C-alpha positions in Angstrom: -18.5 62.1 72.6 -20.0 61.3 75.9 -19.8 57.7 77.1 -22.2 55.9 79.3 -21.6 52.9 81.5 -24.0 50.0 81.5 -23.5 48.2 84.7 -24.9 44.7 85.3 -25.0 44.2 89.1 -26.6 41.1 90.4 -26.6 40.4 94.1 -25.7 37.0 95.6 -29.3 36.6 96.7 -30.7 37.3 93.2 -28.3 34.8 91.6 -29.1 32.1 94.2 -32.8 32.6 93.5 -32.1 32.3 89.7 -30.2 29.0 90.2 -32.8 27.6 92.6 -35.6 28.6 90.3 -34.0 26.9 87.3 -33.2 23.8 89.3 -36.8 23.5 90.6 -38.2 24.1 87.0 -35.8 21.4 85.7 -37.1 18.9 88.3 -40.7 20.0 87.6 -40.5 19.3 83.9 -38.6 16.0 84.4 -41.3 14.9 86.8 -44.0 16.1 84.4 -42.4 14.1 81.6 -42.4 11.0 83.8 -46.0 11.6 84.9 -47.2 12.1 81.3 -45.7 8.9 80.0 -46.0 6.6 83.1 -49.3 7.7 84.4 -51.4 9.9 82.1 -51.0 7.9 78.9 -52.0 4.7 80.7 -55.1 6.3 82.1 -58.4 5.4 80.4 -60.0 8.1 78.3 -56.8 10.2 78.7 -57.5 12.1 75.5 -61.2 12.5 75.9 -60.9 16.1 77.2 -59.1 18.1 74.6 -58.2 21.1 76.7 -56.9 18.9 79.6 -54.9 16.8 77.1 -53.4 20.0 75.6 -52.5 21.3 79.1 -50.9 18.0 80.3 -48.8 17.7 77.1 -47.1 21.0 77.9 -45.1 19.2 80.7 -43.5 16.7 78.3 -39.9 17.5 77.4 -39.9 14.9 74.6 -42.6 16.7 72.6 -42.4 19.7 70.3 -44.3 23.0 70.5 -45.0 22.7 74.2 -44.1 24.8 77.2 -41.4 22.3 78.2 -39.7 22.6 74.9 -40.0 26.4 75.1 -38.5 26.4 78.6 -35.5 24.2 77.4 -34.9 26.6 74.5 -35.0 29.7 76.6 -32.7 28.1 79.2 -30.1 27.4 76.4 -30.5 31.0 75.3 -29.9 32.2 78.9 -26.7 30.2 78.9 -25.7 32.0 75.7 -26.4 35.4 77.4 -24.3 34.3 80.4 -21.4 33.5 78.1 -21.8 37.0 76.6 -21.6 38.6 80.1 -18.4 36.6 80.7 -16.9 38.0 77.5 -17.8 41.6 78.4 -16.3 41.2 81.9 -13.1 39.7 80.5 -12.7 42.5 77.9 -12.9 45.0 80.8 -10.2 43.4 83.0 -7.7 41.8 80.6 -4.8 43.9 79.2 -2.7 41.6 77.0 -3.6 40.9 73.4 -3.3 37.1 73.9 -5.7 37.1 76.8 -8.2 39.3 74.9 -8.0 36.9 71.9 -8.7 33.9 74.1 -11.7 35.7 75.5 -13.3 35.8 72.1 -14.0 32.1 72.7 -16.9 33.2 74.9 -18.5 34.6 71.7 -18.2 31.2 70.1 -19.5 29.6 73.3 -22.5 32.0 73.2 -23.2 31.4 69.5 -23.2 27.6 70.1 -25.9 27.9 72.8 -28.0 30.4 70.8 -28.0 27.8 67.9 -28.9 25.1 70.3 -31.8 27.2 71.5 -32.9 27.6 67.9 -32.6 23.9 67.4 -34.7 23.1 70.4 -37.7 24.9 68.8 -36.7 24.2 65.2 -35.7 20.5 65.5 -32.9 20.8 63.0 -30.9 18.0 64.8 -33.5 15.4 63.7 -32.6 15.8 60.0 -29.3 17.7 59.9 -27.3 14.5 59.3 -29.3 13.9 56.1 -28.6 17.3 54.6 -26.4 17.8 51.6 -23.7 19.6 53.5 -23.1 16.6 55.8 -23.4 14.1 53.0 -20.7 15.5 50.7 -18.5 12.5 51.3 -21.1 9.8 50.8 -24.8 9.3 51.4 -24.2 7.4 54.7 -21.5 9.6 56.2 -23.7 12.6 57.2 -24.6 11.5 60.7 -21.1 10.3 61.3 -19.6 13.6 60.2 -22.1 15.5 62.4 -21.1 13.3 65.4 -17.5 14.2 64.9 -18.4 17.9 64.7 -20.3 17.7 68.0 -17.4 15.9 69.6 -15.0 18.5 68.3 -17.1 21.4 69.7 -17.3 19.6 73.1 -13.5 19.1 73.2 -13.0 22.8 72.2 -15.2 23.9 75.1 -13.2 21.8 77.6 -9.9 23.1 76.2 -11.2 26.7 76.4 -12.2 26.1 80.1 -8.7 24.9 80.9 -7.2 28.1 79.3 -9.7 30.6 80.7 -11.1 29.3 84.0 -8.0 28.4 86.0 -8.8 31.1 88.6 -12.4 29.7 89.0 -12.0 26.0 89.4 -15.7 25.3 90.3 -16.7 27.1 87.1 -14.3 24.9 85.1 -15.6 21.7 86.8 -19.2 22.6 86.1 -18.5 23.5 82.5 -16.8 20.1 81.9 -19.7 18.3 83.6 -22.1 20.2 81.3 -20.1 19.2 78.2 -20.1 15.5 79.3 -23.8 15.5 79.9 -24.4 17.0 76.4 -22.0 14.6 74.8 -23.8 11.7 76.5 -27.0 12.5 74.6 -26.0 11.2 71.1 -24.4 8.2 72.9 -27.7 7.5 74.6 -29.6 7.8 71.4 -27.2 5.3 69.7 -27.7 2.9 72.5 -31.5 3.2 72.2 -31.2 2.4 68.5 -29.1 -0.6 69.2 -31.5 -1.8 71.9 -34.4 -1.4 69.5 -32.7 -3.4 66.7 -31.7 -6.1 69.1 -35.3 -6.6 70.3 -37.4 -9.5 69.1 -39.7 -7.3 67.1 -38.3 -3.7 66.5 -41.6 -2.6 65.2 -43.2 -3.3 68.6 -40.3 -1.9 70.6 -41.3 0.8 73.0 -38.8 3.3 74.4 -38.3 2.8 78.1 -39.3 5.7 80.3 -35.9 5.5 82.0 -34.1 6.1 78.7 -36.4 9.1 78.0 -35.8 10.7 81.4 -32.0 10.2 81.2 -31.8 11.9 77.8 -34.1 14.8 78.6 -32.6 15.2 82.0 -29.0 15.2 80.7 -29.9 18.2 78.4 -31.6 20.5 80.9 -29.3 19.6 83.8 -26.3 20.1 81.5 -27.7 23.5 80.7 -28.0 24.3 84.4 -24.3 23.3 84.9 -23.3 25.7 82.0 -25.4 28.5 83.5 -23.9 28.1 87.0 -20.4 27.9 85.5 -20.9 31.3 83.6 -22.3 32.8 86.8 -19.4 31.7 89.0 -16.8 32.7 86.4 -18.3 36.2 85.7 -18.5 36.8 89.4 -14.8 35.8 89.9 -13.7 37.8 86.9 -15.6 40.9 87.8 -14.1 40.9 91.3 -10.6 40.9 89.7 -11.5 44.1 87.8 -13.6 46.0 90.4 -11.6 44.8 93.5 -15.0 44.4 95.2 -16.3 41.4 97.1 -19.9 42.0 97.9 -20.9 38.3 98.0 -20.1 34.9 96.7 -22.0 35.5 93.4 -21.9 39.1 92.4 -21.5 40.2 88.8 -20.5 43.8 88.1 -19.7 44.3 84.4 -19.1 47.9 83.4 -19.5 48.3 79.6 -18.4 51.6 78.1 -19.8 52.2 74.6 -20.7 55.3 72.6 -24.5 55.6 72.3 -24.5 55.3 68.5 -22.2 52.2 68.7 -24.7 50.6 71.1 -27.6 51.3 68.8 -25.6 49.9 65.9 -25.1 46.7 67.8 -28.8 46.4 68.3 -29.5 47.2 64.7 -27.0 44.5 63.6 -28.6 42.0 66.0 -32.1 42.7 64.5 -30.8 42.6 60.9 -28.9 39.3 61.5 -32.0 37.6 63.0 -34.1 39.1 60.2 -31.8 37.5 57.6 -31.9 34.2 59.4 -35.7 34.1 59.6 -35.8 34.9 55.9 -33.5 31.9 55.2 -35.7 29.7 57.3 -38.4 30.1 54.7 -36.2 28.3 52.2 -36.8 25.1 54.1 -40.3 23.8 53.4 -40.2 21.5 56.4 -40.6 24.5 58.6 -44.2 25.1 57.7 -46.6 25.1 60.5 -46.8 21.6 61.8 -48.0 20.7 65.3 -45.9 17.5 65.3 -42.5 19.0 64.6 -40.4 21.9 65.7 -41.0 25.2 63.8 -37.9 27.2 63.5 -39.6 30.5 62.5 -41.4 30.5 65.9 -38.0 30.8 67.7 -37.3 34.3 66.4 -40.3 36.1 67.9 -40.1 33.9 71.0 -36.5 34.6 71.8 -36.8 38.3 71.1 -39.8 38.6 73.3 -37.9 36.7 76.0 -35.0 39.1 75.7 -37.5 42.0 76.1 -38.7 40.4 79.3 -35.2 40.2 80.6 -34.6 43.9 79.9 -38.0 44.7 81.6 -36.8 42.8 84.6 -33.5 44.8 84.6 -35.5 48.1 84.5 -37.8 46.7 87.2 -34.9 46.0 89.5 -33.2 49.4 89.0 -36.4 51.5 89.3 -37.0 53.5 92.5 -38.0 51.0 95.2 -40.2 53.6 96.8 -42.2 54.2 93.7 -44.4 51.2 93.0 -45.9 52.6 89.9 -42.7 52.4 87.9 -42.3 48.7 88.9 -45.9 48.0 88.0 -45.3 49.3 84.5 -42.1 47.2 84.0 -43.7 44.2 85.7 -46.8 44.3 83.4 -44.6 44.7 80.3 -42.4 41.8 81.4 -45.5 39.6 81.8 -46.7 40.6 78.4 -43.3 39.8 76.8 -43.1 36.4 78.5 -46.7 35.6 77.4 -45.7 36.6 73.8 -42.6 34.3 74.0 -44.7 31.4 75.2 -47.4 32.1 72.7 -45.0 31.5 69.8 -42.8 28.9 71.6 -45.8 26.5 71.8 -47.2 27.5 68.4 -50.4 28.7 69.9 -51.1 31.1 67.1 -51.7 28.1 64.8 -54.8 27.1 66.8 -58.2 28.8 66.8 -59.2 27.8 70.3 -60.3 29.8 73.3 -56.9 29.8 74.8 -55.3 31.3 71.7 -58.0 34.0 71.6 -57.5 34.9 75.3 -53.8 35.2 74.8 -54.2 37.4 71.7 -56.8 39.7 73.2 -54.8 40.1 76.5 -51.5 40.9 74.7 -53.3 43.4 72.4 -54.9 45.2 75.4 -51.6 45.3 77.4 -49.5 46.5 74.5 -51.9 49.3 73.5 -52.5 50.5 77.1 -48.7 50.5 77.9 -47.9 52.0 74.5 -50.3 54.9 74.9 -49.2 55.6 78.5 -45.5 55.5 77.8 -45.9 57.5 74.6 -47.2 60.5 76.6 -44.6 60.6 79.3 -41.4 59.3 77.8 -38.5 61.7 77.1 -36.2 59.8 74.7 -37.5 60.0 71.1 -35.9 56.7 70.0 -37.7 54.8 72.9 -41.0 56.7 72.3 -41.2 55.9 68.6 -40.0 52.3 68.9 -42.5 51.5 71.7 -45.3 53.0 69.7 -44.2 50.9 66.7 -44.1 47.8 69.0 -47.7 48.5 70.1 -49.0 49.0 66.6 -47.3 45.8 65.3 -48.6 43.8 68.2 -52.1 44.7 67.1 -51.3 43.5 63.6 -49.7 40.3 64.8 -52.2 39.2 67.4 -55.2 40.6 65.6 -54.3 38.3 62.7 -53.8 41.1 60.2 -51.4 39.4 57.8 -51.9 36.1 59.5 -49.5 34.2 57.2 -46.7 36.3 58.6 -47.7 36.5 62.2 -44.3 35.3 63.6 -42.4 37.7 61.4 -44.5 40.7 62.4 -44.2 39.8 66.0 -40.4 39.4 65.7 -40.1 43.0 64.2 -42.4 44.3 67.0 -40.3 42.6 69.8 -37.1 43.9 68.2 -38.4 47.4 68.3 -39.2 46.9 72.0 -35.7 45.5 72.6 -34.2 48.7 71.2 -36.6 50.9 73.3 -35.8 49.1 76.6 -32.1 48.9 75.9 -32.1 52.6 75.2 -33.7 53.3 78.5 -31.3 51.1 80.3 -28.3 52.5 78.5 -29.2 56.2 78.8 -28.9 56.4 82.5 -29.6 53.6 85.0 -30.4 56.0 87.8 -33.1 57.8 85.8 -36.5 56.2 85.7 -38.2 55.8 82.3 -41.4 57.6 83.3 -41.7 60.9 85.1 -43.5 60.5 88.4 -45.6 63.6 88.2 -47.0 62.6 84.9 -48.0 59.1 86.2 -49.8 60.6 89.2 
């Protein structure tokens, strides 16, 4: 059976832009968090204008269902994708069974950050120490047991970096720094609790802004350290395999899979997330609540984000001389990002003008792109899945079956992931749309 090669080739300039963008966004949200707590909340009549208040709160990393929380979640998910790239590169270059076995640690690494991404929008960490599984020993041991588990995972990551990253010392250093920053978060929280209890009146104790900024900053800056670490390592590892040196940060990861095997992977991905979102419904605390994280919103949000990443890949590989191809991919990427944000900030739960504008805009873009691509696309799998995505978008954002809006959108975005991945996999040199038919 014919095999195709999926090659992920990122130039040094592209990766520098990614790192710089993440750094600037981190600083932007840290500054926004400081401004919200130090300036905005102390201003008179700060909540008099509801739309302004809603917009300003989006910058606060300490709140749930805001753009800042969505950004932090997607950053963690991006780190998970970076670890997956490291695994794929390692599996191409390593020959011994022991080395390949060690490389599977990247999958655990990726799974940890995907779960952290889910937790960022679902807020499981706030109550996980009180659950039955962590209170099996005694009613007071849950949080202590959870703390040991977090420490064990951190030590495991450091040990893995010592085994796998010897050839890329900067990647190892940054990974260790990231682990230490993440492990400092529960220590900071414990210190805050002790400070509150030691105050004259704990009921009147107010969390210092410096404590808040250190905790939130440790998380997103730690994520940045992990992301840069995976980029440096994958660049170094791919150079060992390809024997090419195009720049300081160039990732080339050939992935040879049968087409049916690739489609099976995407099916298993969708099925596993579908089972997970079904299990989420067993937890009543995940009902729509503007004051707490909503785990079910993560699934459509992260799947739409993944669709946007695939759109960007198609955008970059499209013919540079044909702007129409790039406009199609760019418009679709914008639609996917808007969908991801829409669910990440729980906007569908509100009946305001902003929610309606988002809904109408996404419906229009999905229908227009769906109809246009349906007429010109060659691949049947991609054609049918994109049409299915467009139809389900109308259902989700048109509030048909409003009680299951996140689930409908998750299925829709999953179909789009399959369609875009099929395009990318079936020939990176071939554009999705035929130029003559677009003219």
